[in-house]
C-alpha positions in Angstrom: 257.1 86.0 96.9 255.5 85.9 93.5 255.4 89.7 93.4 259.0 89.9 94.3 260.0 87.4 91.6 258.0 89.3 89.0 259.5 92.6 90.1 263.1 91.4 90.1 262.7 89.8 86.6 261.2 93.0 85.3 264.0 95.1 86.8 266.7 92.8 85.5 265.5 93.2 81.9 264.7 96.9 82.3 268.1 97.9 83.8 270.1 95.7 81.5 273.6 94.4 82.3 272.5 90.8 82.9 270.8 89.1 80.0 272.6 90.7 77.1 276.0 91.1 78.8 276.3 87.5 79.8 275.4 86.2 76.4 277.7 88.6 74.6 280.6 87.6 76.9 279.9 83.9 76.4 279.9 84.4 72.6 283.1 86.4 72.6 285.0 83.8 74.7 283.9 80.9 72.5 284.6 82.8 69.3 288.1 83.9 70.3 289.3 80.4 71.4 289.8 79.0 67.9 291.9 82.1 67.0 294.2 81.4 70.0 294.6 77.6 69.9 294.3 77.1 66.1 291.6 75.6 63.8 292.5 72.0 64.3 289.2 70.1 64.8 290.7 67.5 67.1 292.2 70.0 69.4 288.9 72.0 69.5 286.9 68.9 70.2 289.1 67.9 73.1 289.0 71.3 74.8 285.4 72.2 74.0 283.8 71.0 77.2 286.2 73.0 79.4 286.0 76.1 77.3 282.2 76.1 77.2 282.0 75.7 81.0 284.6 78.3 81.7 282.8 80.8 79.4 279.5 80.0 81.2 281.1 80.4 84.6 282.6 83.8 83.8 279.4 85.0 82.1 277.5 84.2 85.4 280.2 86.0 87.4 279.8 89.3 85.4 276.4 90.1 86.9 276.7 88.8 90.4 277.4 92.2 92.0 273.9 93.4 90.8 272.0 90.8 92.8 271.7 93.0 95.9 273.5 96.2 94.8 270.5 98.0 93.2 268.2 97.2 96.1 270.9 98.4 98.6 271.3 101.7 96.8 267.6 102.6 96.7 266.8 101.3 100.2 264.7 98.4 99.0 267.0 95.9 100.7 266.3 97.5 104.1 262.6 97.1 103.5 263.0 93.5 102.5 265.0 92.8 105.7 262.4 94.3 107.9 259.3 92.9 106.1 257.4 89.9 107.5 258.9 87.6 104.9 261.9 85.3 105.5 265.1 86.8 104.3 266.3 83.4 103.3 263.3 83.3 100.9 264.3 86.7 99.5 267.9 85.4 98.9 266.5 82.3 97.1 264.3 84.5 94.9 267.2 86.7 94.0 269.3 83.7 93.1 266.5 82.2 91.0 266.1 85.5 89.1 269.8 85.6 88.4 269.6 82.1 87.0 266.5 82.9 84.9 268.1 86.0 83.5 271.7 84.8 83.1 272.1 81.0 83.6 269.1 79.8 81.6 270.0 81.8 78.4 273.5 80.3 78.6 272.0 76.8 78.7 270.0 77.5 75.6 272.8 79.1 73.6 275.6 76.7 74.6 274.7 73.9 72.1 274.8 76.4 69.3 278.3 77.7 70.4 279.4 74.1 70.7 279.3 73.8 66.9 282.0 76.5 66.7 284.3 74.4 68.9 283.5 71.1 67.0 281.9 69.5 70.1 281.3 65.8 69.4 277.6 65.0 68.7 277.1 62.7 71.7 278.2 65.5 74.0 275.4 68.0 73.2 272.8 66.4 75.4 275.2 66.0 78.3 276.3 69.6 77.8 272.7 70.8 78.3 272.2 68.5 81.3 275.4 69.6 83.0 274.6 73.3 82.5 271.0 72.8 83.8 272.4 71.1 86.9 275.4 73.3 87.4 274.4 76.8 86.6 271.9 77.0 89.5 274.8 76.3 91.9 276.7 79.2 90.3 273.8 81.6 91.0 273.3 80.5 94.6 277.0 80.6 95.4 277.1 84.0 93.7 274.2 85.3 95.8 276.1 84.2 98.9 279.2 86.1 97.7 277.1 89.2 96.8 275.6 89.1 100.3 279.0 89.1 101.9 280.2 92.2 100.0 276.9 94.2 99.8 277.5 97.9 100.6 281.3 97.6 100.3 283.2 99.9 98.0 284.7 98.0 95.1 283.0 94.9 96.4 282.8 93.4 93.0 286.5 92.6 93.0 286.4 91.1 96.5 283.3 89.1 95.6 285.1 87.6 92.6 288.0 86.5 94.8 285.6 84.9 97.3 283.4 83.2 94.8 285.8 81.8 92.2 287.4 79.2 94.5 283.8 78.0 95.4 283.1 77.7 91.7 285.9 75.2 91.1 284.1 71.9 92.0 281.1 72.8 89.8 283.4 73.7 86.9 285.5 70.4 87.3 282.5 68.0 87.5 280.5 69.9 84.9 283.3 69.7 82.3 284.1 66.1 83.3 280.5 65.2 82.7 280.5 66.6 79.2 283.9 65.0 78.4 282.8 61.6 79.5 279.6 61.9 77.6 281.5 62.8 74.5 283.8 59.8 74.9 281.0 57.3 75.6 282.2 56.6 79.2 280.1 56.3 82.4 278.8 59.7 83.6 277.3 58.5 86.9 279.9 59.8 89.2 280.3 63.4 87.9 276.5 63.6 87.4 275.8 62.6 91.0 278.5 65.0 92.4 277.3 67.9 90.3 273.7 67.3 91.4 274.9 67.1 95.0 276.8 70.4 94.8 273.7 72.1 93.4 271.3 70.6 96.0 273.6 71.3 98.9 274.2 74.9 97.7 270.5 75.5 97.3 269.7 74.0 100.7 272.4 75.7 102.8 273.7 78.9 101.2 270.4 81.0 101.4 270.6 80.8 105.2 274.3 81.8 105.2 273.6 84.6 102.7 270.6 85.9 104.9 272.9 85.9 107.9 275.5 87.9 106.0 272.9 90.4 104.9 271.6 90.9 108.5 275.2 91.5 109.7 275.9 94.0 106.8 272.6 95.9 107.2 272.9 96.2 111.0 273.9 99.6 112.3 274.9 100.6 115.8 271.8 102.7 116.3 269.4 100.7 114.2 267.4 99.4 117.2 267.4 102.7 119.2 264.4 105.0 119.4 264.9 108.5 118.1 266.5 110.8 120.6 264.2 113.0 122.7 261.0 111.5 121.1 258.3 109.7 123.1 257.8 106.1 122.3 254.5 105.3 120.5 253.8 102.7 123.2 253.9 104.8 126.3 256.2 103.0 128.8 257.6 106.1 130.4 259.0 109.6 129.8 260.6 110.8 126.6 263.6 108.8 125.6 267.2 110.0 125.4 269.4 107.2 124.1 267.5 104.3 125.8 269.0 100.8 126.0 269.1 99.0 122.6 266.7 96.2 123.8 264.8 98.2 126.3 261.0 97.9 126.5 260.4 101.4 125.4 262.1 100.7 122.0 259.5 98.0 121.3 256.9 100.5 120.2 259.2 102.3 117.7 260.4 98.9 116.3 256.8 97.8 115.7 255.9 101.1 114.2 258.9 101.0 111.9 258.2 97.5 110.8 254.6 98.3 110.0 255.5 101.3 107.9 258.2 99.3 106.1 255.8 96.5 105.4 253.3 99.0 103.8 256.1 100.3 101.6 257.3 96.8 100.7 253.8 95.7 99.8 253.4 98.7 97.5 256.8 97.9 96.0 256.1 94.4 95.0 252.3 94.7 94.3 
């Protein structure tokens, strides 16, 4: 798992499109808002929590389609699915890498951009806390959406339509937490709800995403032995379209998994 984590982080920085793109989009959104609503400090201070959270949400959304797309294109996802590692753990690592590359930089940069929007001083700490609690949920929910649409043509648009409604509770409670912190009100309720959303997403959605990946990667002939070739484990004569779960297919399945694991080990080593 550590090798997979290091590999995905290195690929994310090497291929681009995640770290710099998210930060640039976040900066553009926050910079353009004063031009649209006017330079009044009171107005900017009132809408600053919502604008910062909307910008962070959309910045996370930009790179979601790359969570599984690159691995699906080069065949690495098939190796990960057949390797002797839990696919749920692979999904969790992918979501963690997305948060490290996209979500964590947004948490670091958000207080600086809050100055542009005249964010009240008491709200800066709550802004960082809300983003630290909320952005992991955005990455895990996004990984679930990416798993549902992996391999589909123009899956990015469909994924956005699926994921955006699931982002709404995190957006509402994250912005409410910052607004209440800025006004000096009690933040216990939105803080607990935001933490609950993140905890529940991290606990449940990797299993749902792994199930979606298994369904999307399954092909009608995936479990069949090659036609007219003898099985490595000799159960009988050469096979010509044997049953999908027949005993003769077991040898081919074991051999395929062994070869896939060697390739996977070399991939993440």
